[in-house]
C-alpha positions, 0 to 999 in steps of 0.5 A: 187722426185720433184723440188721445183717449184712444191711444196710450196715455201721453204725459201731462205737463205738471201744473207746478214749475219743475225743479229746474226752473223753480228758482225762476218761477216767482211772482213778478217783481216791480211788474217784471216776471223772473224767468230762467236763461232764455235764448228765443221766444217761439210763440205767444198766447193769451196767457203766456209765451213759449221760450227755449234755452239751448245748451251744449247738452240739452235744450230746454223748452218752457212756458211762462204765464203772464197771468201769475208769473210762473214758469213751467218746464216742458218734457224733453222731446227731440222735435222741440215745441212749437206754438202759434197764436194760442196757449197750445204748444205742440211736440212730437213724441219721440219714436212715434207718429203722435203729436201732443197738444198741451193747453198751457192755460191749464198745465196739469191737463192731459194733452190731446194726441194727433196721430199723423202717420204720413211720412211724406209730410214735414211738420212746418208749424202750428196755428192755434190748435191746427198742425201745418204740414207740407210735402214736396216731390223733387221728381215731379216738382209737386208740393202741397200744404196740409192742415191737420186738426184734432179728432177723426171727424171728417175734415180734420185733414185738409189740403190748402187750396190756392197754391200753385202745384209747384209750390215748395213751402219754406216757412209758416208763421201764425198770424193769429190762432186762425191764419198763417203767413206762408212763404213758398218757392215756385220752381219755374223753368229759369229760376226759383221765385219766392212768394207770400200767401195768407192762409185762412185756417177755417177754409183751408185756403189762400186768401191773398198772395204776392210774389216777393222776388228771388231769395237765396234764403228762407228769410223772415216775413211779417204782415200788417193790416195794410202791408206786406213786409219781407227780407229780400236776400238774393245773395249772401252779401246783401239783404234789404228790408222790403214792403208793399201795400196790400190791395188784394191784387199782390202786384203793388210796387215793392219799396225798400225800407232799410239796407240790411247789408250782410244781415241776410237773416234778420228777424222782423215785426210789424207795429202799424206803420213801423217795422222792427228788425235786428240781425240775430246773434248780437249777444254772442257776436265777436264783432261789433255791428250797428245792425245787432240793435233792434230798430224800428223804421217808419214805412211812411216817413222813414224815420227810425227808432232804436228799441233794444241793444240786441234781439234774437226773436220777435213774435206778434201778440194778439193785441197788435204788440210784439214780444222780443227776446233781447236785451238793453244796457239799462234793463238787462236780458229778457223778454221785452214788450214792444208797442206803440206809445201815446206819441205813435212811436214804438216803445219797449218795456221789460216783461220778463227778466232772466236776471242777466246783464246785457252789459259785459259784467265782471261777476267774480274775482277769484283772486285770493287775498294771499297767494303762496308762491311756495305752493302749486309749483309757484304758479297760482291760477288767477281767475276772473269770471265775466257774464259772457265769453265774447270779450277781449282784454288784459290782466296786469299783475303789479308789484306795488313796491317796485312797479314791476309788472306782468301782463296777460292779454286774452282775445276771448274769454273761455266758456265756464259754467255758462259764463266767460272765464279769464284764467291767468296761470301766473308763473310767479315771475316778473321781468327785471330792469334788463327785461329778464324774468326772475321770481317775484318777491313777497309783498303787496301786489295789485291786479288790473283787469280790463275787458271790452265787449267784442260785440260792441254792446255796452261799456268796457269793464275796468276793475282793480284789486289787491293781494299779498304774495308770500314766499319762504325766504332762504338764507341767501335770499336778499330780494324776498323771492325765495331764490338764492342771490350770489354776492360778489365784490370786485377789486374796486370795492363794488358789491354786486348781486346776482339773483339766481333763477331756475326754470324747467327749461334751464338745466342749471340755475342762472343769473337774471343779471348783475345788479350793483348794490353799492361801493366802498366795500374794500374796507373789509377783509372778510364778508359773509352771508349769514342768513337772517340773524336780525329778525327780518325775513330777508337774509343779512350779511356781516363784514369785518374790517381790518381793525377786527370790528364786525359789522351787521348789514341787515337785508331790506328785502329788496336787494339792498341793505340797511346802514351798518350796525356794529356787532363787536370788536376783536374778530380779527382773531378768527381766520375763517368765519361762516354762517347761514346754518341753523345748528341747534334747530331754533329757526335762527341762523348761527355763525361758526368761526375758527381761531389761530389755534384751530379751535371752533367757536359757535355764535348762536343767533338771537334774532336781535338786530342790536345784539344778533349773537349770544356769547360764543361757545367752543364746540371743537378743536383741531380745525387749523388744518382747514383754509375754507369753512362754508356753512351749507345748511342741511345737505346730508339729510339731518334736520340741522345745518351742516358745514363743509371744510376744505383742508390745505391739500384740497380735500373737502370734508363734511361736518354734519350738524347733530342738532345740538349746536355741534357737529358729528365726526367729519366725512370725506367728500373728495379731493381736488377742491383746491382749484376754487377760491370761494365755496358758497353754501348758496341754499336751494338754487335748483329748487329741488328742496335740497341745499346746494354749493356754488364753487368759484375759481380763477378758471370759472365756476361750478354748481354742485347740486345737493343730494341729501346723502351723507356719503355723497352729498353733491351731484357731479359738478355742472357749469356755473352760470351765476358768476359768468366772469370771476376774474375781477372778483376778490370775494364771493359769498 
């Protein structure tokens, strides 16, 4: 063993806090020190304590001064750091046989180096500034315990006397800067027996020992002035907290202080006649247990006191108190000092806080105030960030106008930047009355978030908030959910609505169920969906009665319509009326009608509910050859609305909008369209960005997806499933 001066210089620990912990190296606030996140406290000295934070990529060791409240980061070595009853912390330098002894009462000082080259020895701990090593020969069943101190003077490497030759050391815990409590096993003929021994560092000898039975684990131990305390865990299913009086003989009867159940590796501490104990892992546990709480039991009268809601490590201090890394619902996470109060019972005060709550806490609600379902493929990410991952619960998104909702349950939060994240990738859909999913409408929404701690520590979390959903309404959208709706009237005069839906798993748009809109519609001889002509976001429809009066039904945006408003009379002169296309690019839908002479008239939309159309304007003639006109919107790639017209021979023609309120010369699409009774420019039903056509006939329905190509504006026909039974229907629009 040599002092550091005779070897290459070892790194000193900076006297000031490192950048990684500078934010936590602050003066005490209300007497409580601020520290970074900490998993365990490892040792305590007169001026501070050693702690560790373990992350998936790094392990951080730090020293916190209880004198000035600063925290100092320690250089990273794979061996980690240990200490025992003093301000000295020790680490083994990577790739060497050197052990670096840092005096943390003077962080800027150079470390003392102890060079230990015997590879048969295993580093077991530190007592003051003395390193403790053990060895075990599995062939000869011989072991030893060695104390190695500073310098190369005689006596710096000593074997501890008083242990049986067949002793295999399990653990070494510093009782002070000059003594240690050693747990060891003797390999007897029939079984291994566990023992405790008190080792005096000055004499390198065992001054007291006793047998503590058979244990399958290296369990925790503690010592008071008059009692041995240990955990007896002969099996993995059952453990007991045991104690026995110290009279020097090591043969006093052992007494059970508490039944620990399956908590076979709790950590314990001693305060006078009180013993503290807690099952570790409570903070991250996924099941509740009363044994996670740090409790104290009186070894005289068996009374108990609960001190913390959970704890991960306990270290004795020189003044007879305990420092415990743990947490309470009342004061949060940190290092607590446990001591005997004026009433003789243990009490806990927060010495250093990590600033983290012990209760499950909702940190952030990453739900935007406005969710645009026309973006991100209509699937927004809604996120809630919790203080930890071990939580279960649910998220409910609710449409305030209808009460329809969708729920997302989670069994555990996902890890996210050291916290727990609940991510709900909402598909932008809600169930309807029939239980079928349909696209969620625009409007006001609420979210309800609930979470319960899986470890049972602290109350549940319940929070609610609101947001607004926006969508771009299409000309055939009466429910404000961006998907086209198909309207139809049956022979009894009942008006029905089929809301279309297209999802990736479905080859074609389909209906989410037929909904009755109202009755009495048999009074009209023509019904037409005309898009938004009255200024509201939802689509409108016009109806002509048998006297030639045209009526406006303004869409409410919820699938229903407001009471009718008279547009005007004299509309009986028109054989065909169609609407829903913007012919002049002003953003408003226009209406086109043909009279008995075959002249074509345009009614420019105004956006006014009281006067929805400007004066008519003649835009063509010779259209008497057609028996069906359908405004389709843009299906040919130009910015203006288009129109398809079917002649009496069943040939369908495209009239492409020029953008000035008129149409280009017609282009033949194809023949055979005479089998259909209704052609509906339904809008973008397959959600590919192009307007589509829906065709209904006595033998069924077909869906024609738009291409955007003037020469071939539609893809081949696909089965139509929006109107599954067209037999009783006499109008589709």
